[in-house]
C-alpha positions in Angstrom: 0.0 -0.1 0.0 1.4 3.2 -1.0 2.0 6.2 1.5 2.7 9.7 0.6 3.4 10.7 4.1 6.7 8.5 3.9 8.0 10.0 1.0 11.2 12.2 1.0 10.7 16.0 2.2 11.9 17.1 -1.1 9.4 15.4 -3.0 6.7 16.8 -0.9 8.2 20.3 -1.6 8.0 19.6 -5.2 4.4 18.7 -4.9 3.8 22.2 -3.4 6.1 23.7 -6.3 3.5 22.2 -8.8 0.6 23.4 -6.7 1.9 27.0 -6.7 3.2 27.1 -10.2 0.2 25.5 -11.8 -2.4 27.5 -9.9 -0.8 30.6 -11.7 -0.2 28.6 -15.1 -2.9 30.9 -16.8 -1.1 31.9 -20.1 -0.3 28.6 -22.0 -3.8 26.9 -21.6 -5.4 30.1 -23.1 -2.6 30.6 -25.7 -5.0 29.5 -28.6 -7.8 32.2 -27.5 -4.9 34.8 -26.8 -3.5 34.4 -30.3 -6.9 34.3 -32.0 -9.0 37.0 -30.1 -6.3 39.1 -28.6 -3.6 39.0 -31.2 -6.3 38.6 -34.0 -4.8 35.7 -35.8 -6.6 33.1 -37.9 -6.7 29.5 -36.4 -4.0 28.3 -38.9 -1.6 31.2 -37.9 -2.4 30.4 -34.2 -1.6 26.8 -34.8 1.8 27.8 -36.2 2.8 29.9 -33.5 1.5 27.3 -30.8 3.6 24.8 -32.7 6.7 27.3 -32.6 6.3 27.8 -28.7 5.9 24.1 -28.0 9.0 23.3 -30.2 11.1 25.8 -28.1 9.6 24.1 -24.8 10.9 20.9 -26.3 14.4 22.3 -27.1 14.3 23.7 -23.5 13.6 20.4 -21.9 16.6 18.9 -23.9 18.9 21.8 -22.8 17.7 21.4 -19.0 17.9 17.7 -19.2 21.5 18.0 -20.1 22.5 20.6 -17.7 20.6 18.7 -14.9 22.8 15.7 -15.4 26.0 17.8 -15.1 24.8 20.5 -12.4 22.5 20.7 -9.6 19.0 20.0 -10.9 17.5 22.4 -8.7 19.7 25.1 -9.6 19.2 24.5 -13.4 15.4 24.6 -12.8 15.5 27.7 -10.7 17.3 29.6 -13.3 15.0 28.5 -16.1 11.7 29.4 -14.1 13.3 32.9 -13.3 13.7 33.6 -16.9 10.3 32.5 -17.8 8.5 34.5 -15.2 10.3 37.8 -16.2 9.4 37.2 -19.9 5.6 36.6 -18.9 5.7 39.7 -16.8 7.1 41.7 -19.4 4.3 40.4 -21.9 1.5 41.5 -19.4 2.0 45.3 -20.1 0.7 45.2 -23.7 -0.6 41.6 -24.5 -1.6 42.5 -27.9 1.6 43.9 -29.1 4.2 42.2 -31.3 6.7 42.3 -28.3 4.5 40.4 -26.0 4.0 37.6 -28.8 7.8 37.4 -28.8 8.0 37.1 -24.9 5.3 34.6 -24.8 6.8 32.3 -27.3 10.4 32.6 -26.0 9.1 32.0 -22.5 8.2 28.5 -23.5 11.9 27.5 -24.0 12.5 28.0 -20.2 9.2 26.7 -19.1 10.3 23.5 -20.9 12.8 22.7 -18.1 9.9 21.7 -15.8 9.1 18.2 -16.9 12.4 16.6 -17.3 14.2 18.2 -14.3 11.3 17.8 -12.0 11.0 14.1 -13.3 14.7 13.6 -12.5 14.5 15.2 -9.0 11.6 13.1 -8.1 13.4 9.7 -9.3 16.5 10.9 -7.3 14.5 11.6 -4.2 12.6 8.2 -4.2 13.4 4.5 -4.6 11.6 1.8 -6.4 9.0 1.0 -3.7 8.0 4.6 -3.4 8.4 5.6 -7.0 5.0 5.4 -8.2 3.5 7.2 -5.2 6.3 9.9 -5.6 5.3 10.6 -9.2 1.5 10.4 -8.4 2.1 13.0 -5.7 3.9 15.5 -8.1 1.1 14.8 -10.8 -1.5 15.4 -8.1 0.1 18.8 -7.3 0.1 19.9 -10.8 -3.8 19.3 -11.0 -4.6 20.8 -7.5 -3.2 24.0 -9.1 -5.1 23.5 -12.3 -8.3 23.1 -10.3 -8.3 26.8 -9.6 -6.0 28.3 -12.4 -8.3 27.8 -15.4 -11.5 29.3 -13.8 -9.4 32.3 -12.7 -8.0 32.6 -16.2 -11.3 32.4 -17.8 -12.4 35.4 -15.9 -9.2 37.5 -16.2 -9.4 36.7 -20.1 -12.4 38.6 -20.3 -11.9 41.2 -17.6 -8.1 41.9 -16.8 -5.8 40.5 -19.5 -2.8 42.3 -18.0 -3.2 40.2 -14.8 -3.5 37.1 -16.6 0.2 37.3 -17.2 1.3 39.1 -14.2 -0.3 36.4 -11.9 1.2 33.8 -14.0 4.7 35.6 -13.1 4.1 35.9 -9.6 3.2 32.2 -9.1 6.3 31.2 -11.0 8.3 33.5 -8.3 6.7 32.0 -5.4 7.3 28.3 -6.8 10.7 29.3 -7.2 11.1 30.3 -3.5 9.8 26.9 -2.3 12.2 25.2 -4.7 15.1 27.0 -3.6 14.1 26.8 0.2 13.0 23.2 0.5 14.3 21.1 -2.4 17.9 19.7 -1.8 20.6 21.1 -4.5 22.3 17.5 -4.3 20.2 14.3 -5.0 19.7 11.7 -2.3 21.0 9.2 -4.9 24.1 10.6 -6.4 25.7 8.6 -9.2 29.3 7.8 -8.4 30.3 7.4 -12.0 28.7 10.9 -13.2 32.0 12.7 -13.1 34.0 10.0 -14.9 31.1 9.6 -17.5 30.6 13.1 -18.4 33.3 13.4 -20.7 32.0 10.5 -22.9 28.2 10.7 -22.2 27.4 13.5 -24.7 28.0 11.7 -27.9 26.9 8.4 -26.5 23.7 9.0 -24.6 21.7 9.7 -27.8 22.8 6.7 -29.5 22.0 4.7 -26.3 18.6 6.1 -26.1 17.9 5.5 -29.8 18.9 1.8 -29.3 17.0 1.3 -26.3 14.6 -1.5 -27.1 11.8 0.1 -24.7 12.2 3.6 -24.2 12.7 4.8 -27.8 9.5 2.9 -29.1 7.7 4.2 -25.9 8.6 7.6 -26.8 7.2 7.5 -30.3 3.8 6.2 -28.9 4.1 9.2 -26.4 4.3 11.4 -29.4 1.0 10.2 -30.8 -0.6 10.1 -27.3 0.3 13.9 -26.9 -1.1 14.5 -30.6 -4.3 13.3 -29.2 -4.1 14.7 -25.8 -3.2 18.3 -27.3 -6.7 18.3 -28.9 -7.9 19.0 -25.5 -6.1 22.4 -25.6 -6.1 23.6 -29.3 -9.3 21.8 -30.9 -11.2 22.0 -27.7 -10.8 25.7 -27.2 -12.2 26.1 -30.9 -14.8 23.7 -30.5 -16.3 25.4 -27.3 -16.3 28.8 -29.1 -18.2 27.2 -32.0 -20.7 25.4 -29.7 -21.2 28.1 -27.2 -20.0 31.4 -28.7 -19.1 34.0 -26.0 -19.8 31.3 -23.2 -16.8 29.4 -24.8 -13.7 30.8 -23.0 -15.5 30.3 -19.5 -16.8 26.9 -20.6 -13.0 26.1 -21.5 -11.8 27.1 -18.1 -14.6 25.0 -16.5 -13.7 21.8 -18.5 -10.2 22.1 -17.2 -11.3 23.0 -13.5 -13.3 19.5 -13.9 -10.3 17.9 -15.2 -8.3 18.9 -12.2 -10.9 17.9 -9.8 -11.5 14.7 -11.3 -7.8 13.9 -11.0 -7.9 14.6 -7.4 -10.6 11.9 -7.0 -9.2 9.5 -9.3 -5.3 9.7 -8.6 -5.4 7.8 -5.3 -8.1 5.5 -6.5 -6.1 4.4 -9.8 -2.9 4.0 -7.8 -4.8 1.4 -5.5 -6.7 -0.3 -8.5 -3.6 -0.6 -10.6 -1.1 -1.9 -7.9 -1.1 -5.3 -9.5 -0.9 -4.0 -13.1 2.4 -3.3 -15.0 2.9 0.3 -16.1 2.2 -0.3 -19.7 -1.0 -2.2 -19.0 -2.4 0.7 -16.9 -1.3 3.1 -19.6 -3.1 0.9 -22.2 -6.2 1.2 -20.3 -5.9 4.9 -20.2 -5.8 5.3 -24.0 -9.1 3.7 -24.1 -10.6 6.0 -21.6 -9.1 8.9 -23.6 -10.6 7.3 -26.8 -13.9 7.3 -25.2 -13.8 11.1 -24.1 -12.6 12.2 -27.4 -15.3 10.5 -29.4 -18.1 12.5 -27.6 -17.1 15.4 -29.6 -18.2 13.7 -32.6 -21.8 14.3 -31.7 -21.8 18.1 -31.0 -22.4 17.7 -27.5 -24.2 19.8 -24.9 -22.0 21.4 -21.9 -23.0 18.5 -19.7 -21.7 15.9 -22.2 -18.6 18.1 -22.7 -17.9 17.8 -18.9 -18.8 14.1 -18.8 -16.1 13.8 -21.6 -13.7 15.5 -19.3 -14.1 13.1 -16.6 -13.5 10.2 -19.1 -10.5 11.5 -20.9 -9.3 12.7 -17.5 -9.4 9.2 -16.3 -7.2 8.0 -19.2 -4.7 11.1 -18.5 -4.5 9.7 -14.7 -3.7 6.2 -15.7 -1.1 7.2 -18.1 0.6 10.0 -16.1 0.9 8.1 -12.7 2.7 5.3 -14.5 4.8 7.4 -17.1 7.4 8.6 -14.6 7.9 5.3 -12.9 8.2 3.5 -16.2 10.6 5.9 -17.8 12.9 6.0 -14.6 12.9 2.1 -14.2 14.3 1.8 -17.8 16.8 4.6 -17.5 20.5 4.4 -16.7 21.0 6.2 -13.3 23.8 8.5 -14.4 21.9 9.6 -17.6 18.4 10.0 -15.6 18.1 13.5 -16.6 18.9 13.3 -20.3 16.8 10.1 -20.7 13.8 12.2 -18.9 14.5 14.8 -21.7 14.9 12.7 -24.5 11.6 10.9 -23.9 9.8 14.2 -23.1 11.4 15.7 -26.1 10.0 13.0 -28.5 6.6 12.9 -27.0 6.4 16.7 -27.0 6.7 16.6 -30.8 3.1 15.4 -30.7 2.2 19.0 -29.1 4.4 20.6 -31.8 2.8 19.2 -34.9 -0.8 18.9 -33.4 -1.9 22.6 -33.9 -0.4 22.5 -37.6 -2.1 19.2 -38.4 -5.4 20.1 -36.5 -5.3 23.4 -38.4 -5.1 21.9 -41.7 -7.6 19.1 -40.9 -10.2 21.5 -39.6 -9.9 23.7 -42.6 -10.7 20.6 -45.0 -12.9 18.3 -42.9 -14.0 20.4 -39.9 -13.7 20.1 -36.2 -15.5 16.6 -36.6 -12.6 15.3 -38.6 -10.1 16.0 -36.1 -12.0 14.3 -33.3 -12.5 11.2 -35.6 -8.7 11.0 -36.2 -8.0 11.5 -32.6 -10.2 8.8 -31.6 -8.8 6.3 -33.9 -5.3 7.3 -32.8 -6.0 6.8 -29.3 -7.0 3.2 -29.6 -4.2 2.4 -31.7 -1.6 3.7 -29.0 -3.6 1.7 -26.4 -3.0 -1.5 -28.4 0.5 -0.6 -29.0 1.1 -0.1 -25.2 -0.3 -3.6 -24.6 2.0 -5.1 -27.4 5.1 -3.1 -26.0 4.5 -4.9 -22.5 6.3 -8.0 -23.7 9.4 -6.2 -24.8 9.8 -4.5 -21.4 9.2 -7.5 -19.3 12.5 -8.4 -17.4 
C-alpha cells in the first residue's frame, strides 16, 4: 500500500512547487484564445505559433535535461523558471503587441525545463518501492493548481488581460522560492560514475537512447498520445467557441477545472486499483478511456456531455501520468537520468508541436469533426501498441 506521508521531504516540496506554479499557469492554457482573439490571428496562424512555442519548450527540455545531469538539478530549474517568469511579466504590459508575442513564445523555452528536471528530481528522491507514489504526488500537485487556475484565467481573459500574465509570473516566483528553500541541491541518490562519464556521455547518450529497445518505441507512442491529448487544448478551445459562442472561454476554463478535480479523486483510486498491473497495462487502459472521451465530440455535445467527456479523458490521463514517470525511470540508466527524461519528453512533445499544424489543416478541410474522428482512432491504436510493448519491457 502506497503512502505519501513516507516520501522524502524534497518530494513533498516539489508537490507544493507544482501546486503554486500550476495554480498560476494562466497563459499557456489560453494561448490559442490569446492568439486568435487578442492578437487577431486566424486558426491556422495560431496553430503555427503554438507549434513554434511548443518546439521551443521541447528544446528547452533537452537543454535542461543535459544541464541537470552535469549540475544541480534544482539550480538549473531555478534559473529557467526565473527567466520564464520575467518574460511573462513583460508580456503583461501590452498583451496585444508584437513584443508580447515574442516574449510569450520565448518563455516556453524556459518553461520546458519543468518536466525533465522535476522528473529527474522526483526519481532521485525516491526508490523503486515509493516511485509510483512519488510521481503521483507530483502529478496531483499539478492538478490541485489546475483546479483553480483555469477558472481564474477564464475570468481574467474577459476582464483583466494584463493580470492574466502578471499572476502567472508571480506564481512562478512563489514556486521558485519553495524550490530553493526546501528541495535539496544534491540528489539523495548521487551517481558515483557521473564525473567519470561526463566526458564520454554527450555523444553516446543519444545513441544509447535510440538503441533502447523499450524507451525509444515508447517515446514514439508518447508522441502520438500527445498528438491526441493536445486536442484538449487547441481544438477543444475552438470547439467550445463554435458550440457556445461568448460562453466558450468560460466553458473552456470550466472543463479544465473539472479535469483537475477529477484528477484529485481518481489519482489515489487509480494507484490502488492498478497496484497489480504493470505500468504499460495501466497506460494502455488509459488510452481507451481517452478514446471514449474524445469520441464524444463527434456528436456536437451539450455542455453536460462536454463535462462528462472531460471525466472520461481525465481518467485516461491519470492512468497514463501516474505510471509514466515510474516507467521511464525504471528503464533509464541512473547516470543519464536527466537526459533520458529529456529525450523521452522531447520525442513525446513533438506530438504537441505538430498537433496545432495538423489540426488546423484538418479543420480547414474536414472541419472539427474530422479532427475528433482522427484523434479517436489514434488513441485506440496507441492503447493497443502499449499492450503489445509490454512483452518487450518484461524483465
